[in-house]
Every structure is written in structure tokens, then in C-alpha cells.
C-alpha positions in Angstrom: -89.2 174.5 9.3 -90.1 171.0 8.5 -93.7 170.8 7.9 -94.9 166.9 7.9 -97.5 165.6 5.7 -100.9 166.1 7.0 -103.1 163.1 8.1 -105.9 162.2 5.5 -109.3 160.5 6.0 -108.4 156.7 6.4 -105.0 157.0 7.6 -104.6 156.4 11.3 -104.0 158.8 13.6 -101.7 157.4 17.2 -102.8 158.2 20.8 -100.3 158.2 23.4 -100.6 159.3 27.2 -97.1 161.2 27.5 -98.8 163.1 30.9 -102.0 161.4 32.7 -104.3 158.5 31.5 -107.7 158.7 30.8 -109.0 156.1 32.5 -111.2 158.7 34.6 -112.8 160.1 31.6 -113.5 156.8 29.3 -116.9 158.3 28.2 -116.2 161.5 27.4 -112.8 160.0 25.8 -114.7 157.5 24.0 -117.3 160.4 22.3 -114.3 162.0 20.9 -112.9 159.0 19.5 -116.5 158.5 17.7 -116.1 162.0 16.3 -112.1 161.5 15.2 -114.0 157.9 13.3 -116.8 159.6 11.9 -114.5 162.2 10.7 -112.6 159.4 8.9 -109.5 159.0 10.7 -108.6 155.1 12.2 -107.1 155.5 15.8 -104.6 153.6 17.3 -103.4 153.7 20.8 -100.7 153.2 22.9 -101.5 150.8 26.5 -101.0 153.4 28.8 -103.9 155.2 27.1 -106.7 153.9 29.2 -105.0 153.9 32.2 -106.2 155.7 35.4 -103.3 157.3 36.8 -101.2 160.1 36.5 -98.8 160.1 35.2 -100.2 157.5 32.8 -97.1 155.2 33.0 -93.5 155.2 34.2 -91.3 157.6 32.2 -89.5 155.4 30.5 -92.6 153.4 29.1 -94.6 156.8 28.2 -90.9 157.2 26.0 -91.1 154.0 24.2 -94.7 154.7 23.6 -93.9 157.9 22.0 -91.3 156.8 20.0 -92.5 153.5 18.6 -95.9 156.1 16.7 -93.2 157.5 15.2 -91.3 154.6 13.9 -94.3 153.3 12.5 -94.8 154.1 9.3 -98.7 153.2 8.9 -99.0 156.3 11.5 -99.8 159.5 9.9 -100.1 161.9 12.7 -99.7 161.4 16.6 -101.7 163.1 19.5 -101.8 163.0 23.0 -105.1 161.6 24.8 -104.7 164.5 27.8 -102.6 166.8 29.9 -101.6 166.4 33.6 -98.4 167.2 35.2 -95.3 164.9 34.7 -94.9 165.2 31.1 -91.5 166.4 31.3 -89.7 163.5 33.0 -90.3 161.6 30.4 -88.4 163.8 27.2 -84.9 162.3 28.4 -86.7 159.0 27.0 -87.6 160.6 23.2 -85.4 159.3 20.6 -84.8 162.8 19.1 -83.0 160.9 16.2 -85.8 159.2 15.3 -88.4 162.0 15.4 -85.8 163.8 13.5 -86.4 160.9 10.8 -89.5 160.2 10.6 -91.2 163.8 11.6 -94.8 163.6 11.5 -97.5 166.3 13.2 -97.8 166.2 17.2 -100.7 167.8 18.8 -101.9 167.9 22.0 -101.9 171.2 24.9 -101.5 171.9 28.7 -99.0 169.4 29.5 -97.5 168.0 26.3 -96.5 172.0 25.4 -92.9 170.2 26.6 -93.0 167.9 23.6 -94.0 170.9 21.2 -91.1 173.1 22.5 -88.7 169.9 22.0 -90.1 168.8 18.3 -90.5 173.1 17.6 -87.3 174.3 18.8 -85.0 172.0 18.7 -85.7 169.4 16.2 -87.8 172.4 14.0 -90.8 170.4 13.3 -93.9 172.3 13.5 -96.7 171.3 15.9 -100.3 171.9 17.1 -101.1 172.9 20.5 -105.0 173.9 21.3 -106.4 169.9 21.5 -106.2 166.7 22.9 -107.5 163.8 21.3 -110.3 164.4 23.9 -111.3 167.5 22.9 -114.3 166.4 20.4 -116.8 164.9 23.2 -119.7 167.5 22.4 -121.9 167.0 19.9 -122.7 169.2 18.1 -119.5 170.6 17.8 -118.8 174.2 18.0 -116.6 176.2 15.5 -113.5 176.3 17.5 -113.9 172.3 17.9 -114.4 172.0 13.7 -111.1 174.1 13.1 -109.3 171.9 15.3 -110.3 169.0 12.8 -109.9 170.7 9.9 -106.7 172.3 10.6 -105.4 168.1 11.5 -105.9 167.4 7.6 -104.4 170.9 6.7 -107.1 172.7 5.8 -106.0 176.2 7.4 -109.3 178.3 8.3 -109.6 182.0 9.3 -109.8 181.8 13.3 -112.0 184.7 14.5 -112.5 186.0 18.1 -116.0 184.3 19.6 -118.4 186.8 21.1 -118.9 184.1 24.1 -117.0 182.3 26.5 -117.8 179.4 28.8 -116.7 181.0 32.3 -117.9 178.0 34.5 -116.3 175.1 32.4 -117.7 172.2 31.2 -121.7 172.2 32.2 -122.2 168.4 33.1 -126.2 169.3 32.8 -125.9 170.7 29.2 -123.5 167.8 27.6 -121.0 170.8 26.4 -119.6 173.9 27.1 -122.1 177.0 28.0 -120.9 179.8 26.3 -122.3 182.2 29.1 -120.2 185.2 29.5 -119.2 188.1 26.5 -115.7 187.5 25.5 -112.7 190.6 26.0 -110.1 190.8 23.9 -107.9 194.0 25.0 -105.2 194.8 23.3 -102.7 197.1 25.5 -99.5 198.9 24.2 -96.5 200.2 26.3 -96.5 204.0 26.0 -94.7 206.5 28.3 -93.5 204.6 31.2 -97.2 202.4 31.2 -99.9 200.5 29.0 -102.1 202.6 27.2 -105.2 200.6 26.0 -105.2 200.7 21.9 -107.9 199.6 19.4 -106.1 197.6 15.9 -103.4 195.9 15.5 -102.0 194.0 12.4 -99.0 192.2 12.6 -97.1 188.7 11.3 -94.7 186.5 12.7 -93.3 183.1 13.2 -96.2 181.8 15.7 -94.3 179.7 19.1 -96.0 179.2 22.5 -97.8 177.4 24.4 -98.8 176.6 28.1 -96.6 179.5 29.8 -96.3 177.2 33.3 -94.8 174.5 31.2 -92.6 176.9 29.2 -91.2 178.0 32.4 -90.4 175.1 33.8 -88.5 174.0 30.9 -86.5 176.8 30.4 -82.7 176.0 30.7 -83.3 172.2 30.5 -81.6 170.2 27.2 -85.5 170.4 25.9 -86.2 173.3 24.9 -84.0 175.8 22.5 -86.6 179.0 22.5 -83.3 181.3 21.9 -82.0 179.2 18.7 -85.8 179.0 17.7 -86.0 183.2 17.9 -82.3 183.7 16.1 -83.7 181.6 13.5 -86.9 183.3 12.9 -85.8 186.8 13.7 -86.2 188.1 10.2 -90.0 187.1 10.4 -90.4 188.4 13.8 -92.6 186.1 16.5 -95.9 186.2 17.5 -95.5 184.4 21.4 -98.6 182.8 22.7 -99.4 181.7 26.2 -101.9 180.1 27.8 -101.6 180.6 31.6 -103.3 177.5 33.6 -102.3 178.3 36.8 -100.1 181.1 37.7 -100.4 183.4 39.7 -99.9 187.2 38.8 -96.9 187.5 40.3 -95.5 184.8 38.8 -96.6 185.3 35.5 -94.4 188.1 35.6 -91.2 186.6 36.4 -91.8 184.0 33.4 -92.3 186.8 31.4 -89.3 188.7 32.8 -87.7 185.7 32.7 -88.2 185.3 28.8 -87.6 189.3 28.1 -84.0 188.9 29.7 -83.3 186.0 27.7 -83.7 188.1 25.1 -87.0 186.1 23.5 -89.1 189.3 23.0 -86.6 191.1 21.3 -87.8 190.2 18.1 -91.7 189.9 18.8 -94.4 191.5 17.1 -97.0 190.4 19.7 -97.4 188.6 22.7 -101.3 187.3 23.2 -102.2 185.7 26.4 -105.0 183.6 26.8 -108.1 183.5 29.7 -106.5 182.9 33.0 -108.2 178.8 33.6 -107.5 178.9 37.4 -107.4 183.0 38.7 -108.7 182.2 42.0 -108.9 185.6 43.8 -107.3 187.6 41.1 -108.7 190.0 38.7 -107.7 190.9 35.1 -105.9 194.2 36.6 -103.9 192.1 39.1 -102.2 190.5 36.3 -102.2 193.4 33.9 -100.5 195.4 36.4 -97.9 193.2 36.9 -97.4 192.5 32.9 -96.9 196.0 32.9 -93.8 196.0 34.6 -92.3 193.5 32.2 -93.7 195.3 29.0 -92.8 198.8 30.0 -89.5 197.7 30.4 -86.1 197.4 28.6 -85.5 194.4 26.3 -82.3 192.1 27.0 -80.2 195.4 24.6 -81.4 197.8 27.2 -84.0 199.4 24.8 -87.2 200.2 25.3 -89.4 197.0 24.7 -92.6 198.4 22.6 -94.2 195.0 22.1 -97.9 195.1 22.0 -99.8 192.5 24.1 -103.3 191.0 24.2 -104.9 189.8 27.1 -108.0 187.5 27.4 -107.4 185.6 24.0 -109.5 182.6 23.2 -106.2 180.5 23.8 -106.1 177.6 26.2 -107.9 175.7 28.7 -110.8 178.0 28.5 -113.6 177.9 25.8 -113.7 178.2 22.7 -110.2 178.4 22.5 -107.7 178.5 18.7 -106.1 175.9 17.2 -102.1 177.6 16.3 -99.7 175.5 14.4 -95.7 176.7 16.0 -93.5 177.5 13.9 -95.9 178.7 11.0 -96.4 182.1 9.7 -99.2 183.8 11.8 -100.7 186.9 10.4 -103.0 188.4 13.1 -105.4 191.1 13.3 -106.8 192.7 15.6 -109.7 195.3 15.4 -112.0 197.0 18.7 -112.4 194.1 20.8 -112.4 191.5 17.3 -109.3 189.3 16.5 -108.7 187.1 13.4 -106.0 185.2 12.7 -104.4 183.2 9.6 -101.7 180.2 9.3 -99.0 179.9 6.5 -97.3 177.3 5.7 -93.8 178.7 4.4 
């Protein structure tokens, strides 16, 4: 696994818009940039970043701007400005040889998952999932936001589950996420053909994942090699993490089943699902009933799939959320509803 050099205060963070532009939320975006500047970073934006458009520009232009950041020796790390929907269109325009010759940290989440799968599974370059450049638009910063800043510079903190989360999203009146609802991480293990709720788990493995909506779209394209990644790191085992933006229970079951049938859970030590951002009318029980069909079934070799899953983790679109390094060796511990994660770059 290739771990690029971390950016230091005083160095330049390149920001691109491989999916949406941020023209519709400039005040919030600039507040986040202020925090990055106060932390010592210099930022350099590509031309499409401040466009009020989804996507921010034609796919070829988005790819060209991404490549320019990797070609520029003064740019020490690259970050997506925002999420969106059309990131997958620009993947053919990424110069993979250029990126491989100039490895840098790329950070993003949601739609930019597709770039992270390309870089980490095909080029073996570690990437950072959990934040876009607009992630620091509140004051004072929450601990999860401070953790993300620390990780950008190579200080890898112990991340722990939080007692509360913001069930109503961003509170415009408060100007922050109102952590108003108790967190309910749940550990489930397959046993005799059904899910059994258990109390403790301690596992290690290569972290890999992102927005499962996007990963599902990407499977089978030339821009992912999840099977190759799983084979390269099978001796370490894998810890999968999934951020479900809006898949229904049935859609999530199909996506997980597809990954399982491809053999991608054969060497998994755990699969961690974040809270669903837009569950609509579906309940946790609806989702878990469908996932039970996958994880109490067979792996690709026809053996019983014995992979524990975590449900409702602090991962993804709902806040607070962990920042995770795809490709790192994760050490995950869960006890009686509380979890902690450390990451090792080996």
C-alpha cells in the first residue's frame, strides 16, 4: 500500500470539483476554508469549484482539473469540494499513469467514493474517506471535525463512538449539527441461520469502503479492482465500512449480496454499516431483515458466511462521523454499544 506524504501547515491543499460545484453554498464553504486557513493550510481551487452546477463542469474538464492538481508539485494533497451525483462520468479522464507517478492524498466522501475506489483498489494508493472541503463550516469544531483535520496531517487519533448524533441534520438556527439523539451502535453475528445480537468484538483488517450507493454503481467497470484488493490483502483480512446514502432495504440487500457473490466478504473480519441518511419510511428492522438474508447465507465458496456486522455506526452522511483511511490497517474494538478505531499505516 502506498501512503503519500501528509500535508503540513504552510503547504498547499488543492481543491477540485469532480462532482458538484459549491456555488449554491458559498458562505458555508468559505467558513470551512477559513478553518483550513487558520489551521495553517493554503488552499488552491480549480476553476469549476465555485460553479453553481451539478455537475460542476463537463466530465472532461473535471478530469483535466483533477489531473492538474496531481501534476503540480506544489500541491501536497487533493480534496473534493463537495459530493453530488456525476463523479463516475469523469473517471475515464483521470490520467492513472500521472496519478501513480505522483501519489498524493485524496480526501472526499459520498460521490467521490468512485475516485477513492480507483486510487486505492487499482493504483494501491491509500485515500481518506469522510470529509469534503466544506466539512469545517461550524464553530466551535466538534471532535469528529478536529479528528479529520488531524488525519489530514498524519496525526491519527483514536476515534471513538459518540453518545449522540444529529437526527435532524444541520440546524440552521444553531449554525451547527444539533446532536439530539442517542447513538445506538449494534453488533450482530450470524448464528444458526439468524442474526444474534452480541456484546463484544475485537478485529483488525484492511479498511476499505465508502458510499455503498456509489460502490454498487462502480462494480464491473474498469475503474475498480475490489477483487484484486481483497486478494492482495487477504492475509490481513478486511474491515468493510459502508455509508448508505439512500438505498432502500431491498436495494442494500442486493448490493451486499452482489459483493458477497463476488467473494469480497470471504476474508472479511467485519462489515460496518453507518446510519442510513435517507431511510424514508424504512426502519432499522426492515434493513436488518434484508441483510440477514445475506450474512446468514453462504460465501462464494459455499461455506457459511460468518462475518459479524455493525449497524448504525458513526460513519457517513449523518453526523458525527469517523474519518477513515482506505487501505490502512484498522484495529476495531466494540464493547456493549461503544466502539473505538485506530489506524496503522503499514
